[in-house]
VOLUMGU-866506 format. One record per residue (C-alpha): residue number from 1; x, y, z. Coordinates in pm, 1 decimal, decimal comma, always signed. Each point is the difference from the previous one (the first is absolute). Last residue first. Example, Ala and Ser with C-alpha at 12.3 -4.5 7.8 and 13.67 -1.06 7.14 Angstrom:
<pts>
PT   nr         x         y         z
PT    2   +1367,0    -106,0    +714,0
PT    1    -137,0    -344,0     +66,0
</pts>
This chain:
<pts>
PT   nr         x         y         z
PT  322  +13740,0   +9860,4  +14334,3
PT  321      -8,0    +114,5    -359,5
PT  320    +177,9    -304,4    -145,1
PT  319    -223,4    -289,3    +100,2
PT  318    -346,6    +150,5     -31,4
PT  317     +77,8    +237,8    -284,3
PT  316    +164,1    -279,4    -198,1
PT  315    -290,5    -239,1     +53,3
PT  314    -273,3    +250,8     -86,4
PT  313    +199,4    +133,0    -294,3
PT  312     +36,4    -350,6    -142,6
PT  311    -375,5     -56,3      +5,7
PT  310     -79,2    +341,6    -149,5
PT  309    +254,6     -62,6    -274,5
PT  308    -130,4    -349,7     -70,7
PT  307    -371,9     +77,2      -9,7
PT  306    -140,8    -344,2     +79,1
PT  305    -217,9    -259,6    -168,2
PT  304    -301,7    -219,2     +72,5
PT  303     -44,9     +66,2    +371,7
PT  302    -322,6    -176,0    +100,3
PT  301    -262,9    +140,3    +236,7
PT  300    -205,2    -297,5    +112,0
PT  299    -377,5     -12,7      -3,0
PT  298    -163,8     -88,9    +327,5
PT  297    -173,7    -323,5     +89,4
PT  296    -306,8     -70,2    +209,6
PT  295    -231,9    +221,7    -203,4
PT  294    +113,5    -131,7    -339,4
PT  293    -106,5    +258,8    -254,6
PT  292    -154,3    -147,1    -313,5
PT  291    +205,5     +23,5    -316,1
PT  290    -202,5    +156,7    -280,2
PT  289     +90,6    -117,9    -346,7
PT  288    +283,9     +45,8    -246,6
PT  287    +247,3    +124,5    +257,4
PT  286    +139,1    -323,5    +142,4
PT  285    +328,3     +56,2    +181,6
PT  284     -59,9    -237,1    +292,8
PT  283    +358,5     -55,4    +102,5
PT  282    +124,3    -347,7     +96,3
PT  281    +307,0      +2,1    +222,8
PT  280    +154,3    -341,3     -64,0
PT  279    +125,6    -203,8    +295,6
PT  278     -99,7    -334,2    -148,8
PT  277     -33,0     +40,0    -378,2
PT  276    +147,4    -318,5    -145,6
PT  275    -176,9    -266,3    +206,0
PT  274    -261,6    +249,3    +109,6
PT  273    -127,1     -14,5    +356,7
PT  272     +95,2    +320,8    +181,9
PT  271     -73,8    +274,8    -253,2
PT  270     -20,3    +338,4    +169,7
PT  269    -273,0    +242,3    -104,4
PT  268     +38,9    +369,0     -85,5
PT  267    -280,7    +252,2     -51,2
PT  266    +137,0    +288,4    -197,5
PT  265    +120,7    +356,6     +49,8
PT  264    +260,2    +186,2    -207,6
PT  263    +323,9    +171,3    +100,5
PT  262    +278,1    +173,1    -191,0
PT  261    +278,3     +36,7    +252,9
PT  260    +212,5    +278,8    +151,6
PT  259    -325,7    +157,0    +114,9
PT  258     -42,4    -268,1    +266,6
PT  257    +260,7    +178,6    +217,2
PT  256    +123,8    -173,8    +314,3
PT  255    -179,5    -329,3     -65,8
PT  254    +111,4     +19,0    -363,7
PT  253    +361,6     +40,4    +115,8
PT  252     -39,9    -294,8    +236,3
PT  251    -126,3    -218,2    -284,5
PT  250    +277,7    +119,2    -232,4
PT  249    +264,1    -109,3    +249,6
PT  248    -171,3    -336,0     +37,2
PT  247     +25,3     -68,5    -374,5
PT  246    +373,9     +73,6     -27,6
PT  245     +55,1    +137,8    -352,9
PT  244    +370,7     +51,6     -61,3
PT  243    +190,1    +167,6    -284,4
PT  242    +361,8     -83,1     -86,0
PT  241     -71,7    -101,5    -358,2
PT  240    -329,4    +144,5    -118,0
PT  239    -361,7     -29,5    +114,5
PT  238     -51,8    -336,2    -169,5
PT  237    +319,2    -149,0    +142,8
PT  236     -80,7    -347,7    -139,3
PT  235     +69,1    -264,2    +260,1
PT  234    +292,8    -239,6     -17,3
PT  233     -13,6     -84,6    +368,7
PT  232    +361,1    +109,6     +46,1
PT  231     -54,9    +327,7    -189,6
PT  230    -310,7     +96,2    +194,8
PT  229    +180,4    -109,2    +316,0
PT  228    +285,2    +238,5     -76,5
PT  227    -242,3    +293,6     -15,5
PT  226    -157,8    -115,9    +325,5
PT  225    +339,8      -9,9    +172,5
PT  224     +63,4    +361,0     -99,7
PT  223    -348,4     +96,4    +121,0
PT  222     +57,2    -175,1    +332,6
PT  221    +337,6    +165,6     +52,8
PT  220    -149,2    +342,5     -78,1
PT  219    -296,6     -58,2    +231,1
PT  218    +229,8     -88,1    +290,9
PT  217    +225,3    +301,1     -53,4
PT  216    -301,5    +224,4     -51,5
PT  215    -150,9    -115,3    +329,4
PT  214    +331,9     +45,7    +182,0
PT  213     +27,3    +359,8    -120,9
PT  212    +358,2     +89,8     -96,0
PT  211     -71,2    -207,5    -308,6
PT  210    -161,5    +298,3    -170,0
PT  209    +178,9     -50,0    -332,9
PT  208    -141,4    -350,9     -20,9
PT  207    -349,7    +151,2      +1,4
PT  206     +89,4    +232,7    -287,0
PT  205    +155,6    -290,4    -191,3
PT  204    -321,4    -196,2     +45,7
PT  203    -203,6    +274,5    -163,8
PT  202    +247,0      +8,8    -292,6
PT  201     -34,0    -375,0     -56,4
PT  200    -374,0     +51,8     -13,1
PT  199    -250,8     -80,5    +272,3
PT  198    -310,7    -189,6    -104,8
PT  197    -378,2     +11,1      +3,8
PT  196     -48,4    +182,5    -330,5
PT  195    -161,1    -279,4    -201,0
PT  194    +196,0    -318,8     +54,7
PT  193     -42,0      -0,2    +377,7
PT  192    -354,7    +123,7     -61,8
PT  191    -115,9    -357,1     -79,2
PT  190    +119,4    -186,9    +308,0
PT  189    -299,8     +92,6    +212,9
PT  188     -58,5    +290,2    +242,0
PT  187    -343,7     -76,0    +143,0
PT  186    -175,4    +274,3    +193,8
PT  185    -253,1     -81,3    +267,9
PT  184    -293,5    +140,6    +194,5
PT  183    -108,1    -288,6    +227,7
PT  182    -315,2    -182,0    -113,4
PT  181    +159,2    -344,9     +14,1
PT  180     +16,6    -237,7    -296,1
PT  179    +353,5    +114,9     -85,2
PT  178    +121,7     -73,0    +353,3
PT  177    -152,0    -343,6     +42,5
PT  176     +97,3     -93,5    -357,0
PT  175    +360,4    +101,7     +63,0
PT  174     +12,6    -232,3    +299,3
PT  173    -127,7    -290,0    -208,5
PT  172    +247,7     +85,2    -277,2
PT  171    +302,3     -26,1    +231,4
PT  170    +334,2      -3,6    -185,9
PT  169    -178,2     +56,1    -333,1
PT  168    -126,2    +339,1    +117,9
PT  167    +342,7    +131,3    +100,5
PT  166    +171,4    -172,8    -294,6
PT  165    -212,0    +124,7    -292,2
PT  164    -218,3    -249,9    -187,8
PT  163    -119,2     -20,8    -363,0
PT  162    +304,5    -142,1    -186,1
PT  161    +138,8    -163,0    +314,8
PT  160    +235,9    +152,9    +254,5
PT  159     +27,2    +342,2    -167,9
PT  158    -359,1     +71,3     -96,4
PT  157    -166,5    +149,2    -305,9
PT  156    -250,2    +254,9    -129,1
PT  155    -146,2    +154,5    +313,7
PT  154    +250,3    -137,5    +248,4
PT  153     -35,2     -59,2    +368,0
PT  152    +107,3    +161,1    +322,3
PT  151    +197,4    +285,3    +148,1
PT  150    -286,1    +104,1    +221,6
PT  149    -121,8    +339,4    +119,1
PT  148    -271,7     -16,0    +267,0
PT  147    -163,6    +341,3     +31,5
PT  146    -167,9    +200,1    +277,7
PT  145     -18,8    -299,1    +232,4
PT  144    -245,6      -9,2    +291,7
PT  143    -306,5    -152,2    -165,2
PT  142    +193,3    -300,1    -134,3
PT  141    +126,5     -66,7    +352,8
PT  140    -348,4    -117,1     +95,2
PT  139     +70,2    -351,8    -128,6
PT  138    +212,6     -81,4    +309,1
PT  137    +144,6    -352,9      +1,6
PT  136     -71,2     -80,0    -363,6
PT  135    +112,3    +342,7    -116,6
PT  134    +324,1     -21,9    +202,2
PT  133     +69,1    -348,5    -131,4
PT  132     -52,7    +128,2    -353,8
PT  131    +246,5    +285,6     +51,4
PT  130    +262,6    -229,2    +150,7
PT  129     -30,7    -240,0    -294,0
PT  128      -3,3    +262,7    -275,6
PT  127    +327,0    -103,9    -165,5
PT  126    +245,1    +289,6      -8,7
PT  125      +9,9    +379,5     -27,6
PT  124    -312,6     +97,4    +193,9
PT  123     -66,9    +364,9     +85,9
PT  122    -260,2    +117,5    +249,0
PT  121    -109,6    +360,3     +46,5
PT  120    -182,2    +124,3    +308,4
PT  119    -359,6     +90,3     +79,5
PT  118      -4,3    +260,8    +279,9
PT  117     +33,2     -40,2    +376,6
PT  116    +180,9    -330,4     -51,7
PT  115     -88,6    -267,9    +253,9
PT  114    -157,8    -243,6    -248,2
PT  113    +283,1     +28,0    -252,7
PT  112    +282,8     -31,8    +250,9
PT  111    -163,4    -284,1    +193,6
PT  110     -85,5    -197,7    -311,6
PT  109    +343,8     +34,3    -157,0
PT  108    +180,8     -68,7    +326,7
PT  107    -209,2    -312,0     +55,5
PT  106     +86,5    -123,5    -349,0
PT  105    +370,4     +72,7     +50,1
PT  104     +23,7    -200,7    +322,0
PT  103    +120,3    +202,3    +298,8
PT  102    +354,9     -72,7    +123,9
PT  101    +165,8    +291,3    -183,8
PT  100    +287,3     -85,5    -229,4
PT   99    +365,9     +45,4     +89,6
PT   98    +267,3    +264,1     -62,7
PT   97    +368,7     -63,6     -71,3
PT   96     -51,2     -88,6    -363,6
PT   95    +263,4    -204,4    -185,3
PT   94    +222,9    +211,7    -220,4
PT   93     -84,8     +30,3    -370,7
PT   92    +216,6    -227,1    -212,6
PT   91    -207,1      +5,1    -321,9
PT   90     -97,6    -361,1     -69,0
PT   89    -293,7    +110,4    -211,4
PT   88    -201,7    +126,0    +293,3
PT   87    -232,1    -294,9     +53,8
PT   86    +263,8    -209,4    +177,4
PT   85      -7,1    -274,2    -263,3
PT   84      -2,6    +258,9    -278,5
PT   83    -286,2    +227,5    -103,3
PT   82     -74,8    -159,6    -336,6
PT   81     +63,5    -369,9     +63,3
PT   80    -105,8     +72,4    +359,4
PT   79    -355,4     +56,4    -119,2
PT   78    -170,7    -259,6    +220,8
PT   77    -142,5    -331,9    -107,9
PT   76    -316,1    -183,1     +95,9
PT   75      -1,6    -373,9     -72,2
PT   74    -118,8    -103,3    +344,0
PT   73    -279,9    +253,7     -26,7
PT   72    -103,9    +165,8    +323,2
PT   71    -365,4    +108,9      +7,6
PT   70      +1,6    +343,5    +162,3
PT   69    +355,5     +45,7    -130,4
PT   68    +291,6     -62,9    +233,0
PT   67    +212,3    +189,1    +255,0
PT   66    -272,9    +247,5     +90,9
PT   65     +95,2    +307,8    +202,0
PT   64    +305,3    +145,2    +171,5
PT   63      -4,5    +363,8    +113,2
PT   62    +237,6    +293,7     -56,0
PT   61      -3,8    +329,2    +192,2
PT   60    +143,0    +305,2    -183,4
PT   59    +299,7    +200,5    +124,2
PT   58    +127,7    +235,5    -267,3
PT   57    +322,2     +52,0    -195,4
PT   56    -117,9    -232,5    -274,9
PT   55    +302,9    -229,6      +7,8
PT   54    -107,1    -154,9    +332,6
PT   53    -350,9     -44,0    -136,8
PT   52    +139,6    -182,2    -302,4
PT   51    +203,1    -242,1    +210,0
PT   50    -302,9     -71,2    +220,6
PT   49    -198,6     -83,3    -312,7
PT   48    +274,0    -230,2    -125,5
PT   47     +10,5    -198,0    +324,6
PT   46    -378,1     -30,1     +10,5
PT   45     -16,5    -115,6    -361,7
PT   44    +274,5    -254,3     +68,0
PT   43    -198,6    -159,3    +283,4
PT   42    -321,4     +19,3    -203,0
PT   41    +157,5    -202,8    -279,8
PT   40     +84,6    +170,3    -329,5
PT   39    -198,2    +196,1    -258,4
PT   38    -313,3     -90,6    +193,9
PT   37     -52,3     -60,6    +371,6
PT   36    -149,0    +306,8    +167,4
PT   35    +140,0    +290,5    +197,8
PT   34    -181,2    +293,7    +158,2
PT   33    +140,0    +353,2      +6,7
PT   32    -119,3    +259,0    +251,0
PT   31    -146,0    +345,1     +45,9
PT   30    +156,8    +140,9    -316,6
PT   29     -82,5    +371,4      -6,7
PT   28     -35,7     +88,3    -366,7
PT   27     +10,1    +320,7    -204,6
PT   26    +353,7    +102,3     +97,9
PT   25    +115,9    -324,8    -161,5
PT   24    +315,2    -150,2    +154,7
PT   23    -178,6    -306,8    +139,8
PT   22    -204,3     -57,0    -314,3
PT   21    +293,3     +36,5    -239,0
PT   20    +227,6    -220,5    +208,8
PT   19    -275,3    -260,6     +22,5
PT   18     -31,1      -5,3    -379,4
PT   17    +378,1     -35,7     -34,5
PT   16      -7,2    -308,7    +221,1
PT   15    -318,4    -145,4    -148,2
PT   14    +168,0      -6,0    -342,9
PT   13    +301,9    -198,3    +115,4
PT   12    -181,5    -244,2    +225,3
PT   11    -207,3     +81,3    +303,7
PT   10    -323,7    -192,2     +18,2
PT    9    -208,2    +305,2     +90,9
PT    8    -295,2    +147,4    +188,8
PT    7      +7,7    +376,0     +54,1
PT    6    -200,5    +205,0    +249,5
PT    5     -83,4    +361,3     -71,3
PT    4     -80,8    +326,6    +178,5
PT    3     -39,4    +290,3    -239,2
PT    2    +220,5    +303,2     +58,9
PT    1    -152,4    +348,2      -0,7
</pts>
């Protein structure tokens, strides 16, 4: 039986392939996609999300959400230096013909969660601004979600600053609202991307070979562009030349099947004040004395590594065996 899910994203290159996986998954029924400012501006995120939906072969409603962080920072930067000015690496995908729904993303999130007959799944792939606004407006949503899966944070290191990952760094106050809540949650950080959470050159070739499917055509172009970006940015191809490790794609895969990852549980706090550590996800990993339970805060399931073959099989089976 399919699980109902809503997805919040800031559609850049990795969000795009993640959305294609979620929408094509026989395990998930995507009720709607909400957009948030992040990798690029909200306007570009919306446009990219509509493009992805039109390549997915399905009709999924798209909603616009927050255009800034909870506390806008005049110095805040997006990730266009990685994702390209348009957010999709400059790949000439056609402009979308569909339009967004008029309802605000936060209201859609609350209404969908509160009206669901059974607790639903929630996946966030960008800054947690929309999620935090939903919690602040209707705290009861935490009791109506089966699992919130977030691409967020880093256990050992960040990618924007030494300790901070982009999605958390982009709106640490919002992340703190979400992480401090009692909602069941899984954090998919950066760490497993270098420990099993990647697609090999051979995996990508299989996807490219199925270009008769629009979703495979789009994913193939994005993966090829991502490989070139690794070279252009001078990054070390840790998983091998030609491999890709889109963080959002792994997050959706873990939401579909948590058994593709090695998971542990910890309390996680978000640093919002540090001069050098703002946006850091701070894990309480102390084991040498008893850690008291925190009644108003739930532990977070954290994906530490991934089983590469199981991960790749999930993606290939989803996209190719349609």
